[in-house]
N, CA, C and O atoms as a CHARMM CRD file, in Angstrom:
* protein
*
  292
    1    1 MET  N      6.51300 -14.84200  11.23100 PROA 1      0.00000
    2    1 MET  CA     7.36300 -13.69200  10.97800 PROA 1      0.00000
    3    1 MET  C      6.58500 -12.68300  10.14100 PROA 1      0.00000
    4    1 MET  O      5.98300 -13.05600   9.13300 PROA 1      0.00000
    5    2 PRO  N      6.58700 -11.41800  10.53800 PROA 2      0.00000
    6    2 PRO  CA     5.84100 -10.39700   9.80100 PROA 2      0.00000
    7    2 PRO  C      6.39700 -10.16600   8.39700 PROA 2      0.00000
    8    2 PRO  O      7.59100 -10.33100   8.14700 PROA 2      0.00000
    9    3 THR  N      5.50900  -9.78400   7.49900 PROA 3      0.00000
   10    3 THR  CA     5.91100  -9.43900   6.14600 PROA 3      0.00000
   11    3 THR  C      5.95200  -7.92300   6.02800 PROA 3      0.00000
   12    3 THR  O      4.98600  -7.24200   6.37000 PROA 3      0.00000
   13    4 ASN  N      7.06500  -7.40100   5.54400 PROA 4      0.00000
   14    4 ASN  CA     7.21600  -5.96500   5.34100 PROA 4      0.00000
   15    4 ASN  C      7.15300  -5.63300   3.86100 PROA 4      0.00000
   16    4 ASN  O      7.59000  -6.41400   3.01500 PROA 4      0.00000
   17    5 ILE  N      6.61200  -4.47900   3.56500 PROA 5      0.00000
   18    5 ILE  CA     6.55200  -3.96000   2.20100 PROA 5      0.00000
   19    5 ILE  C      7.30300  -2.63300   2.17800 PROA 5      0.00000
   20    5 ILE  O      7.12100  -1.78900   3.05500 PROA 5      0.00000
   21    6 THR  N      8.14300  -2.46200   1.17300 PROA 6      0.00000
   22    6 THR  CA     8.84800  -1.20100   0.99400 PROA 6      0.00000
   23    6 THR  C      8.34400  -0.54300  -0.28000 PROA 6      0.00000
   24    6 THR  O      8.31200  -1.16400  -1.34200 PROA 6      0.00000
   25    7 ILE  N      7.95400   0.71100  -0.16600 PROA 7      0.00000
   26    7 ILE  CA     7.55600   1.50800  -1.32500 PROA 7      0.00000
   27    7 ILE  C      8.73000   2.41400  -1.65100 PROA 7      0.00000
   28    7 ILE  O      9.13500   3.24500  -0.83800 PROA 7      0.00000
   29    8 ASN  N      9.27300   2.24400  -2.85500 PROA 8      0.00000
   30    8 ASN  CA    10.42100   3.04600  -3.28700 PROA 8      0.00000
   31    8 ASN  C     10.02800   4.27900  -4.07800 PROA 8      0.00000
   32    8 ASN  O     10.82400   5.20800  -4.21300 PROA 8      0.00000
   33    9 GLY  N      8.81500   4.29800  -4.60000 PROA 9      0.00000
   34    9 GLY  CA     8.36700   5.44500  -5.37400 PROA 9      0.00000
   35    9 GLY  C      6.88000   5.37000  -5.65000 PROA 9      0.00000
   36    9 GLY  O      6.31700   4.28500  -5.79500 PROA 9      0.00000
   37   10 ILE  N      6.25000   6.52800  -5.72000 PROA 10     0.00000
   38   10 ILE  CA     4.83400   6.63700  -6.07400 PROA 10     0.00000
   39   10 ILE  C      4.71500   7.78200  -7.07100 PROA 10     0.00000
   40   10 ILE  O      5.29900   8.84800  -6.87600 PROA 10     0.00000
   41   11 THR  N      3.95600   7.55500  -8.13700 PROA 11     0.00000
   42   11 THR  CA     3.73000   8.63200  -9.09100 PROA 11     0.00000
   43   11 THR  C      2.40400   9.31200  -8.76800 PROA 11     0.00000
   44   11 THR  O      1.47600   8.67700  -8.26900 PROA 11     0.00000
   45   12 GLY  N      2.32700  10.58800  -9.05300 PROA 12     0.00000
   46   12 GLY  CA     1.11800  11.35100  -8.79200 PROA 12     0.00000
   47   12 GLY  C      1.45200  12.59200  -7.99500 PROA 12     0.00000
   48   12 GLY  O      2.60300  13.02600  -7.93400 PROA 12     0.00000
   49   13 VAL  N      0.42300  13.15500  -7.38400 PROA 13     0.00000
   50   13 VAL  CA     0.55100  14.40000  -6.63700 PROA 13     0.00000
   51   13 VAL  C      0.45500  14.09200  -5.14200 PROA 13     0.00000
   52   13 VAL  O     -0.53600  13.53000  -4.67600 PROA 13     0.00000
   53   14 SER  N      1.49000  14.46400  -4.40200 PROA 14     0.00000
   54   14 SER  CA     1.55800  14.24000  -2.95700 PROA 14     0.00000
   55   14 SER  C      0.52100  15.10400  -2.23900 PROA 14     0.00000
   56   14 SER  O      0.24500  16.21900  -2.68200 PROA 14     0.00000
   57   15 PRO  N     -0.06400  14.61000  -1.13400 PROA 15     0.00000
   58   15 PRO  CA     0.22000  13.40600  -0.37100 PROA 15     0.00000
   59   15 PRO  C     -0.50000  12.18800  -0.94800 PROA 15     0.00000
   60   15 PRO  O     -1.40400  12.31100  -1.77300 PROA 15     0.00000
   61   16 PHE  N     -0.06800  11.00000  -0.48600 PROA 16     0.00000
   62   16 PHE  CA    -0.58600   9.73300  -0.97400 PROA 16     0.00000
   63   16 PHE  C     -1.17200   8.92200   0.17800 PROA 16     0.00000
   64   16 PHE  O     -0.52100   8.74700   1.20700 PROA 16     0.00000
   65   17 ASP  N     -2.39000   8.43100   0.01000 PROA 17     0.00000
   66   17 ASP  CA    -2.96700   7.48200   0.95900 PROA 17     0.00000
   67   17 ASP  C     -2.58700   6.08600   0.48700 PROA 17     0.00000
   68   17 ASP  O     -2.73800   5.76000  -0.69100 PROA 17     0.00000
   69   18 VAL  N     -2.09600   5.26700   1.40300 PROA 18     0.00000
   70   18 VAL  CA    -1.64600   3.91700   1.05800 PROA 18     0.00000
   71   18 VAL  C     -2.49800   2.90300   1.80300 PROA 18     0.00000
   72   18 VAL  O     -2.73300   3.02500   3.00600 PROA 18     0.00000
   73   19 TYR  N     -2.95500   1.89700   1.06100 PROA 19     0.00000
   74   19 TYR  CA    -3.77100   0.81500   1.60000 PROA 19     0.00000
   75   19 TYR  C     -3.13600  -0.51400   1.19700 PROA 19     0.00000
   76   19 TYR  O     -2.46600  -0.60400   0.16800 PROA 19     0.00000
   77   20 VAL  N     -3.35100  -1.54200   2.01500 PROA 20     0.00000
   78   20 VAL  CA    -3.01500  -2.90500   1.62500 PROA 20     0.00000
   79   20 VAL  C     -4.33300  -3.65500   1.57600 PROA 20     0.00000
   80   20 VAL  O     -5.13600  -3.59200   2.50700 PROA 20     0.00000
   81   21 CYS  N     -4.54500  -4.37200   0.46500 PROA 21     0.00000
   82   21 CYS  CA    -5.81100  -5.06100   0.23400 PROA 21     0.00000
   83   21 CYS  C     -5.56600  -6.51500  -0.12700 PROA 21     0.00000
   84   21 CYS  O     -4.45400  -6.90900  -0.47900 PROA 21     0.00000
   85   22 ASP  N     -6.64700  -7.31400  -0.03100 PROA 22     0.00000
   86   22 ASP  CA    -6.55300  -8.65900  -0.58900 PROA 22     0.00000
   87   22 ASP  C     -6.53000  -8.53100  -2.10600 PROA 22     0.00000
   88   22 ASP  O     -6.66800  -7.43200  -2.64300 PROA 22     0.00000
   89   23 GLN  N     -6.35900  -9.64000  -2.78600 PROA 23     0.00000
   90   23 GLN  CA    -6.17500  -9.61900  -4.23700 PROA 23     0.00000
   91   23 GLN  C     -7.35600  -9.00700  -4.98100 PROA 23     0.00000
   92   23 GLN  O     -7.18100  -8.44600  -6.06300 PROA 23     0.00000
   93   24 THR  N     -8.56100  -9.10800  -4.41200 PROA 24     0.00000
   94   24 THR  CA    -9.75500  -8.60600  -5.10400 PROA 24     0.00000
   95   24 THR  C    -10.18500  -7.22300  -4.61300 PROA 24     0.00000
   96   24 THR  O    -11.22200  -6.71200  -5.03700 PROA 24     0.00000
   97   25 ASN  N     -9.40500  -6.61900  -3.72900 PROA 25     0.00000
   98   25 ASN  CA    -9.72700  -5.32200  -3.12000 PROA 25     0.00000
   99   25 ASN  C    -11.02600  -5.35200  -2.32100 PROA 25     0.00000
  100   25 ASN  O    -11.67800  -4.32000  -2.16000 PROA 25     0.00000
  101   26 THR  N    -11.40500  -6.52600  -1.82000 PROA 26     0.00000
  102   26 THR  CA   -12.59600  -6.64600  -0.98400 PROA 26     0.00000
  103   26 THR  C    -12.30600  -6.16100   0.42400 PROA 26     0.00000
  104   26 THR  O    -13.10900  -5.44100   1.01700 PROA 26     0.00000
  105   27 VAL  N    -11.15600  -6.55600   0.96100 PROA 27     0.00000
  106   27 VAL  CA   -10.72500  -6.13100   2.29300 PROA 27     0.00000
  107   27 VAL  C     -9.50300  -5.23800   2.11900 PROA 27     0.00000
  108   27 VAL  O     -8.46100  -5.68900   1.64400 PROA 27     0.00000
  109   28 CYS  N     -9.63100  -3.98600   2.50100 PROA 28     0.00000
  110   28 CYS  CA    -8.52100  -3.03700   2.41900 PROA 28     0.00000
  111   28 CYS  C     -8.28800  -2.42100   3.79400 PROA 28     0.00000
  112   28 CYS  O     -9.22800  -2.08700   4.51600 PROA 28     0.00000
  113   29 VAL  N     -7.01200  -2.27900   4.13300 PROA 29     0.00000
  114   29 VAL  CA    -6.63100  -1.67300   5.40300 PROA 29     0.00000
  115   29 VAL  C     -5.79200  -0.43500   5.10700 PROA 29     0.00000
  116   29 VAL  O     -4.77800  -0.51300   4.41200 PROA 29     0.00000
  117   30 PHE  N     -6.22400   0.70900   5.64100 PROA 30     0.00000
  118   30 PHE  CA    -5.48000   1.94400   5.48400 PROA 30     0.00000
  119   30 PHE  C     -4.18100   1.83500   6.27000 PROA 30     0.00000
  120   30 PHE  O     -4.18500   1.45200   7.44000 PROA 30     0.00000
  121   31 ILE  N     -3.05800   2.17800   5.61500 PROA 31     0.00000
  122   31 ILE  CA    -1.75400   2.12400   6.27100 PROA 31     0.00000
  123   31 ILE  C     -1.37400   3.50300   6.80700 PROA 31     0.00000
  124   31 ILE  O     -1.14400   3.66000   8.00600 PROA 31     0.00000
  125   32 ASN  N     -1.30900   4.49600   5.93100 PROA 32     0.00000
  126   32 ASN  CA    -0.90100   5.82800   6.35000 PROA 32     0.00000
  127   32 ASN  C     -0.98500   6.77300   5.15300 PROA 32     0.00000
  128   32 ASN  O     -1.16800   6.33800   4.01600 PROA 32     0.00000
  129   33 THR  N     -0.84900   8.06000   5.42400 PROA 33     0.00000
  130   33 THR  CA    -0.71300   9.07000   4.37900 PROA 33     0.00000
  131   33 THR  C      0.74000   9.50500   4.36100 PROA 33     0.00000
  132   33 THR  O      1.29500   9.89400   5.38900 PROA 33     0.00000
  133   34 PHE  N      1.35700   9.43800   3.17600 PROA 34     0.00000
  134   34 PHE  CA     2.76800   9.77300   3.02600 PROA 34     0.00000
  135   34 PHE  C      2.92100  10.94300   2.06100 PROA 34     0.00000
  136   34 PHE  O      2.13700  11.09300   1.12400 PROA 34     0.00000
  137   35 THR  N      3.93200  11.76500   2.29600 PROA 35     0.00000
  138   35 THR  CA     4.29600  12.80600   1.35000 PROA 35     0.00000
  139   35 THR  C      5.47100  12.29900   0.52400 PROA 35     0.00000
  140   35 THR  O      6.08500  11.28700   0.86300 PROA 35     0.00000
  141   36 SER  N      5.77900  12.99700  -0.55000 PROA 36     0.00000
  142   36 SER  CA     6.90400  12.58700  -1.40100 PROA 36     0.00000
  143   36 SER  C      8.19600  12.47800  -0.60600 PROA 36     0.00000
  144   36 SER  O      9.01500  11.60200  -0.88400 PROA 36     0.00000
  145   37 GLY  N      8.39600  13.35300   0.38300 PROA 37     0.00000
  146   37 GLY  CA     9.61000  13.34400   1.17800 PROA 37     0.00000
  147   37 GLY  C      9.73800  12.15200   2.11200 PROA 37     0.00000
  148   37 GLY  O     10.81800  11.89500   2.64500 PROA 37     0.00000
  149   38 GLU  N      8.63700  11.41600   2.31600 PROA 38     0.00000
  150   38 GLU  CA     8.65900  10.24500   3.19900 PROA 38     0.00000
  151   38 GLU  C      8.86600   8.93700   2.43900 PROA 38     0.00000
  152   38 GLU  O      8.86500   7.86100   3.03700 PROA 38     0.00000
  153   39 ILE  N      9.04200   9.02900   1.13400 PROA 39     0.00000
  154   39 ILE  CA     9.25800   7.86000   0.28300 PROA 39     0.00000
  155   39 ILE  C     10.74500   7.77200  -0.01800 PROA 39     0.00000
  156   39 ILE  O     11.30300   8.80100  -0.40000 PROA 39     0.00000
  157   40 PRO  N     11.42700   6.67800   0.11200 PROA 40     0.00000
  158   40 PRO  CA    10.90500   5.33400   0.37200 PROA 40     0.00000
  159   40 PRO  C     10.44800   5.16000   1.82400 PROA 40     0.00000
  160   40 PRO  O     10.92100   5.83800   2.73600 PROA 40     0.00000
  161   41 THR  N      9.51800   4.23000   1.99800 PROA 41     0.00000
  162   41 THR  CA     8.99800   3.89500   3.31800 PROA 41     0.00000
  163   41 THR  C      8.73600   2.40200   3.39000 PROA 41     0.00000
  164   41 THR  O      8.47600   1.75700   2.37400 PROA 41     0.00000
  165   42 THR  N      8.80500   1.86500   4.58000 PROA 42     0.00000
  166   42 THR  CA     8.55500   0.43900   4.80400 PROA 42     0.00000
  167   42 THR  C      7.49600   0.30200   5.88200 PROA 42     0.00000
  168   42 THR  O      7.50200   1.03000   6.87400 PROA 42     0.00000
  169   43 PHE  N      6.57700  -0.64900   5.67500 PROA 43     0.00000
  170   43 PHE  CA     5.54700  -0.91200   6.67800 PROA 43     0.00000
  171   43 PHE  C      5.24100  -2.40700   6.70300 PROA 43     0.00000
  172   43 PHE  O      5.57300  -3.13900   5.77100 PROA 43     0.00000
  173   44 GLU  N      4.61200  -2.83800   7.77100 PROA 44     0.00000
  174   44 GLU  CA     4.27700  -4.24700   7.98000 PROA 44     0.00000
  175   44 GLU  C      2.86300  -4.52700   7.47700 PROA 44     0.00000
  176   44 GLU  O      1.96000  -3.70500   7.63500 PROA 44     0.00000
  177   45 ILE  N      2.68300  -5.71000   6.86500 PROA 45     0.00000
  178   45 ILE  CA     1.34500  -6.13900   6.44200 PROA 45     0.00000
  179   45 ILE  C      0.45900  -6.24300   7.68200 PROA 45     0.00000
  180   45 ILE  O      0.87300  -6.84100   8.67500 PROA 45     0.00000
  181   46 PRO  N     -0.74300  -5.67800   7.65200 PROA 46     0.00000
  182   46 PRO  CA    -1.64200  -5.79800   8.80400 PROA 46     0.00000
  183   46 PRO  C     -1.97600  -7.26300   9.10400 PROA 46     0.00000
  184   46 PRO  O     -2.06900  -8.09000   8.19600 PROA 46     0.00000
  185   47 GLU  N     -2.15100  -7.56300  10.37100 PROA 47     0.00000
  186   47 GLU  CA    -2.37500  -8.94400  10.79900 PROA 47     0.00000
  187   47 GLU  C     -3.56200  -9.59000  10.09700 PROA 47     0.00000
  188   47 GLU  O     -3.51400 -10.78000   9.78300 PROA 47     0.00000
  189   48 ILE  N     -4.62000  -8.83800   9.84500 PROA 48     0.00000
  190   48 ILE  CA    -5.81800  -9.39700   9.20700 PROA 48     0.00000
  191   48 ILE  C     -5.52200  -9.95600   7.81400 PROA 48     0.00000
  192   48 ILE  O     -6.25200 -10.82100   7.33100 PROA 48     0.00000
  193   49 LEU  N     -4.45700  -9.47000   7.16100 PROA 49     0.00000
  194   49 LEU  CA    -4.08700  -9.92900   5.81800 PROA 49     0.00000
  195   49 LEU  C     -2.81000 -10.77600   5.81800 PROA 49     0.00000
  196   49 LEU  O     -2.34900 -11.19400   4.75600 PROA 49     0.00000
  197   50 SER  N     -2.24700 -11.02800   6.97500 PROA 50     0.00000
  198   50 SER  CA    -0.92800 -11.66200   7.04900 PROA 50     0.00000
  199   50 SER  C     -0.87800 -13.10000   6.54500 PROA 50     0.00000
  200   50 SER  O      0.20400 -13.59200   6.22600 PROA 50     0.00000
  201   51 SER  N     -2.00500 -13.78400   6.46400 PROA 51     0.00000
  202   51 SER  CA    -1.99200 -15.17400   5.99700 PROA 51     0.00000
  203   51 SER  C     -2.03000 -15.28100   4.46400 PROA 51     0.00000
  204   51 SER  O     -1.88900 -16.37600   3.92000 PROA 51     0.00000
  205   52 LEU  N     -2.21800 -14.16200   3.77300 PROA 52     0.00000
  206   52 LEU  CA    -2.31700 -14.18000   2.31700 PROA 52     0.00000
  207   52 LEU  C     -0.93900 -14.19700   1.66900 PROA 52     0.00000
  208   52 LEU  O      0.04800 -13.76400   2.26400 PROA 52     0.00000
  209   53 GLU  N     -0.88800 -14.70400   0.44400 PROA 53     0.00000
  210   53 GLU  CA     0.35300 -14.71500  -0.32800 PROA 53     0.00000
  211   53 GLU  C      0.34700 -13.67300  -1.43900 PROA 53     0.00000
  212   53 GLU  O      1.38800 -13.39300  -2.03300 PROA 53     0.00000
  213   54 ARG  N     -0.82500 -13.09700  -1.72400 PROA 54     0.00000
  214   54 ARG  CA    -0.95600 -12.06700  -2.75900 PROA 54     0.00000
  215   54 ARG  C     -1.67000 -10.86300  -2.16200 PROA 54     0.00000
  216   54 ARG  O     -2.68800 -10.99800  -1.48400 PROA 54     0.00000
  217   55 PHE  N     -1.12100  -9.69100  -2.42400 PROA 55     0.00000
  218   55 PHE  CA    -1.67200  -8.45000  -1.89800 PROA 55     0.00000
  219   55 PHE  C     -1.76900  -7.42600  -3.00800 PROA 55     0.00000
  220   55 PHE  O     -1.01500  -7.47200  -3.98000 PROA 55     0.00000
  221   56 ASN  N     -2.69400  -6.51000  -2.85600 PROA 56     0.00000
  222   56 ASN  CA    -2.71400  -5.30600  -3.67000 PROA 56     0.00000
  223   56 ASN  C     -2.28400  -4.16100  -2.77300 PROA 56     0.00000
  224   56 ASN  O     -2.82600  -3.97700  -1.68300 PROA 56     0.00000
  225   57 VAL  N     -1.32100  -3.40400  -3.22900 PROA 57     0.00000
  226   57 VAL  CA    -0.98000  -2.15700  -2.55300 PROA 57     0.00000
  227   57 VAL  C     -1.65400  -1.06600  -3.37300 PROA 57     0.00000
  228   57 VAL  O     -1.30400  -0.82200  -4.52700 PROA 57     0.00000
  229   58 LYS  N     -2.62300  -0.42400  -2.74900 PROA 58     0.00000
  230   58 LYS  CA    -3.41600   0.59800  -3.43500 PROA 58     0.00000
  231   58 LYS  C     -2.98300   1.96100  -2.92300 PROA 58     0.00000
  232   58 LYS  O     -2.86600   2.17800  -1.71600 PROA 58     0.00000
  233   59 THR  N     -2.74400   2.88100  -3.85800 PROA 59     0.00000
  234   59 THR  CA    -2.41300   4.25200  -3.48300 PROA 59     0.00000
  235   59 THR  C     -3.41000   5.20100  -4.12600 PROA 59     0.00000
  236   59 THR  O     -3.92400   4.94900  -5.21500 PROA 59     0.00000
  237   60 SER  N     -3.66700   6.28500  -3.43300 PROA 60     0.00000
  238   60 SER  CA    -4.53900   7.33600  -3.94400 PROA 60     0.00000
  239   60 SER  C     -3.82200   8.66000  -3.72300 PROA 60     0.00000
  240   60 SER  O     -3.42200   8.97600  -2.60300 PROA 60     0.00000
  241   61 ASP  N     -3.65900   9.43300  -4.79300 PROA 61     0.00000
  242   61 ASP  CA    -2.93800  10.69300  -4.64200 PROA 61     0.00000
  243   61 ASP  C     -3.90000  11.82800  -4.29400 PROA 61     0.00000
  244   61 ASP  O     -5.10300  11.61200  -4.14500 PROA 61     0.00000
  245   62 LYS  N     -3.35800  13.03600  -4.16700 PROA 62     0.00000
  246   62 LYS  CA    -4.13200  14.21400  -3.77900 PROA 62     0.00000
  247   62 LYS  C     -5.31700  14.45700  -4.69700 PROA 62     0.00000
  248   62 LYS  O     -6.34900  14.96400  -4.25600 PROA 62     0.00000
  249   63 ASN  N     -5.18000  14.09800  -5.98300 PROA 63     0.00000
  250   63 ASN  CA    -6.24700  14.30600  -6.96600 PROA 63     0.00000
  251   63 ASN  C     -7.21500  13.13200  -7.06300 PROA 63     0.00000
  252   63 ASN  O     -8.10900  13.14000  -7.90900 PROA 63     0.00000
  253   64 GLY  N     -7.04600  12.10800  -6.19900 PROA 64     0.00000
  254   64 GLY  CA    -7.93200  10.94600  -6.21500 PROA 64     0.00000
  255   64 GLY  C     -7.55300   9.87800  -7.21500 PROA 64     0.00000
  256   64 GLY  O     -8.29000   8.90900  -7.39100 PROA 64     0.00000
  257   65 ARG  N     -6.40600  10.03600  -7.88200 PROA 65     0.00000
  258   65 ARG  CA    -5.95300   9.02500  -8.85000 PROA 65     0.00000
  259   65 ARG  C     -5.46800   7.80000  -8.08700 PROA 65     0.00000
  260   65 ARG  O     -4.56500   7.89300  -7.25600 PROA 65     0.00000
  261   66 GLU  N     -6.07700   6.64800  -8.37500 PROA 66     0.00000
  262   66 GLU  CA    -5.72300   5.41100  -7.69300 PROA 66     0.00000
  263   66 GLU  C     -4.86200   4.51600  -8.56600 PROA 66     0.00000
  264   66 GLU  O     -5.03900   4.45000  -9.78200 PROA 66     0.00000
  265   67 THR  N     -3.93500   3.83500  -7.92800 PROA 67     0.00000
  266   67 THR  CA    -3.14000   2.80000  -8.59600 PROA 67     0.00000
  267   67 THR  C     -3.15300   1.56800  -7.71400 PROA 67     0.00000
  268   67 THR  O     -3.24700   1.66400  -6.49000 PROA 67     0.00000
  269   68 ASN  N     -3.05600   0.39400  -8.35500 PROA 68     0.00000
  270   68 ASN  CA    -2.99400  -0.88300  -7.66400 PROA 68     0.00000
  271   68 ASN  C     -1.77600  -1.63400  -8.15200 PROA 68     0.00000
  272   68 ASN  O     -1.49200  -1.67100  -9.35000 PROA 68     0.00000
  273   69 ASN  N     -1.06400  -2.22700  -7.22600 PROA 69     0.00000
  274   69 ASN  CA     0.11100  -3.04300  -7.56000 PROA 69     0.00000
  275   69 ASN  C     -0.01400  -4.37600  -6.85700 PROA 69     0.00000
  276   69 ASN  O     -0.04000  -4.44000  -5.62800 PROA 69     0.00000
  277   70 LEU  N     -0.09300  -5.44700  -7.64200 PROA 70     0.00000
  278   70 LEU  CA    -0.20300  -6.79900  -7.07900 PROA 70     0.00000
  279   70 LEU  C      1.17900  -7.27900  -6.66900 PROA 70     0.00000
  280   70 LEU  O      2.12500  -7.23800  -7.45600 PROA 70     0.00000
  281   71 LEU  N      1.28400  -7.73400  -5.42400 PROA 71     0.00000
  282   71 LEU  CA     2.52300  -8.29000  -4.90800 PROA 71     0.00000
  283   71 LEU  C      2.30600  -9.74100  -4.53100 PROA 71     0.00000
  284   71 LEU  O      1.28300 -10.08600  -3.93900 PROA 71     0.00000
  285   72 VAL  N      3.25400 -10.58800  -4.86800 PROA 72     0.00000
  286   72 VAL  CA     3.21400 -11.99400  -4.48700 PROA 72     0.00000
  287   72 VAL  C      4.35400 -12.23800  -3.52800 PROA 72     0.00000
  288   72 VAL  O      5.51100 -11.93700  -3.82200 PROA 72     0.00000
  289   73 VAL  N      4.00900 -12.79600  -2.35900 PROA 73     0.00000
  290   73 VAL  CA     5.02800 -13.03800  -1.33200 PROA 73     0.00000
  291   73 VAL  C      5.42700 -14.49000  -1.34500 PROA 73     0.00000
  292   73 VAL  O      6.27500 -14.90400  -0.55400 PROA 73     0.00000
């Protein structure tokens, strides 16, 4: 069964690039670019990372400010 992630809010300057990574940020998969008006949004974990139980959701805003959020499934 696929794992979905919902982003309810992002701080920074829109637009935002969203990535899902392994816990160490070694493997990152670009998900999409979202604007503030598209949040909240839900997306599926990419298949290459679907066997993991811990993910980093990495965001980068218009100014290049990055944030990482560790999720445990």
